[in-house]
C-alpha positions, 0 to 999 in steps of 0.5 A: 761168936760162933759157939754162943750165937749159934752152937748154945743152948741159949742161942734163939736158932737151930744147930746148923748142918755145917758150918761155912768159915771164908776167907771175904775176897770168896766167892761161894757158889751156894746153889750149888753148894747146897745141892753137892752136901744134899747129894753127896751127905745126904744129912746129919748121918750120913755125915758121920760126927766131927766132919771137916771139908775142904782143899786138904794141904798135905804138908811135908817140911822137908827143909828142917825136918819138922813134920806138921800136919795135912791141913785146909786150906783157909779160903774155906772150908766146912765141918760139923758144928760137933768139932767147934768146942773140942777146937777150942778146948784143944787150943785152950789145953794146948796154948803157947804150946804149937806152932802158929806160923799160920792160922790155917796150919794151927785150927785146921792141922795142929789143933784138929791132930789134938782134938783126934780122929778128925780126917779132912774130906777132901773137896779140892777139886770144888776150889779155883784159885785161878782167874783165867777159869773164873773169867772163862766162865764168866765169857762161856755160856755154860750153866751151874758155875764148875766150882764151888767155891772161887778165891777171887782176886782180891788186889784192885777192890773195883776190879774184885767187886765187880767180880764179885757181882758178876759171878753173882749174877750168872749163878742166880741165873744158871740156876733160874734156868736149871729151875723152868727145866725141872 
């Protein structure tokens, strides 16, 4: 879908700077993400071709001696659009030849290695999977959410929905205050 609707010559859209893939239970602090990308990477040329940014899992399977590549936790990751086609081609060229026990490991680990020359950039400190950290920020007077991505517990759909709304409401308010201060 992405290749056909966003990246093809026939697409009505311009090529995006970054592609963000996330699970539906992940809150993305979009204002902070935009500011972070601008501050750290500046623009398209500063980032470089075939870039992948994520919460990197260093994978070692000592039990059976199988080496696994480092890969991105699938809750959320960002990549430059020029990685899409090479990953699709690697998937087609290696159909049935690579382990498929985990989609994240398969795409951002094995296929990334098959593409070659792509080393994930660590954004691990910019993620939280801790419910307490999320609740602590929501009940604090602190401004901008300290994480780019927050994995919100989705086991209780009503609580998940309420937490997502609270995160978004406080995020909008915090950034509105930042604009007023400037």
